[in-house]
N, C-alpha and C positions, 0 to 999 in steps of 0.2 A: 782616572775614574775613581780614585782614594775612599772621596768623600759622597758615600752611595745616599745619607740621610737626608741631605739635601737635595736630592737628583729628583727630578718632577717625573709623576707616573706616566706619560707621553716617552720623557727619553729613556725611562725605564724597561718599558717596553722595546724603545726601535732597538735599544742596546740589545737583549735581550731575542729579537729576531734575528738579527745581526750574528751571534753567538749560534745559533739555530741553525741558520745556514754554512756557517762555518762548519760545527761540529759535521751535520748531515753531510758536507762536501768530503769529508774523511781525509781530508788533506793536509791535518797541522798533525804538529809529531805529537808521542803521548805528552809529555808535559803541557806544551801548551794547549790541549786537548783537557787536560785534566784543569786546569787553571781558567780556560774559558768555564768548565762545567759550573766549580764553584765559582765564581762570578754568576754566573745563571741562578743558582741556587738559590744566591741573596739578591737579586733584582726579581725574585719570583716573589719571596718573602715580601718584597719593598712594596710590587704590586698588589699583594694578597691583602697587604695593610692598608693601603691607598684607597682599594676597595671598599672594605671593611669600613672602613670612617669613611667612606663616599656615602654606603649604605644606612648607613646610622646617622646620617643627615634630609634622608630621603624621610618627606609627611605626606600622607595621605588628606586631602579634604573630603569630611564624610557629610552627608545631607541631613542635617536631621529631619526629626517630621514636622516640627515650625517653622523648617526653611530655612531655616541657619543654616552656618557652615561649621564646622568643627578641626581642627586638628587632630590628627593621632597617628602615631610610629607605623613607619611601613616593615610590614610584617610579610617577608616575602616568603613562596609557597613552598614546599620542600619538600 
């Protein structure tokens, strides 16, 4: 899993869940735990980037007063 740039969101999330379970179990040696933690940080970054990119693609349809529809960018509530 050296080339994480091409990993899908679903695969990154699944691997991240595996890492969390392994770290929560507390059975891995310290060196291995640190390596998994570092991998997890990279996977979180990938997932966040993919979610941000998907959010940028989302459009909403707004009905105008004349009955026509117009696309507008999605702006999430903060």
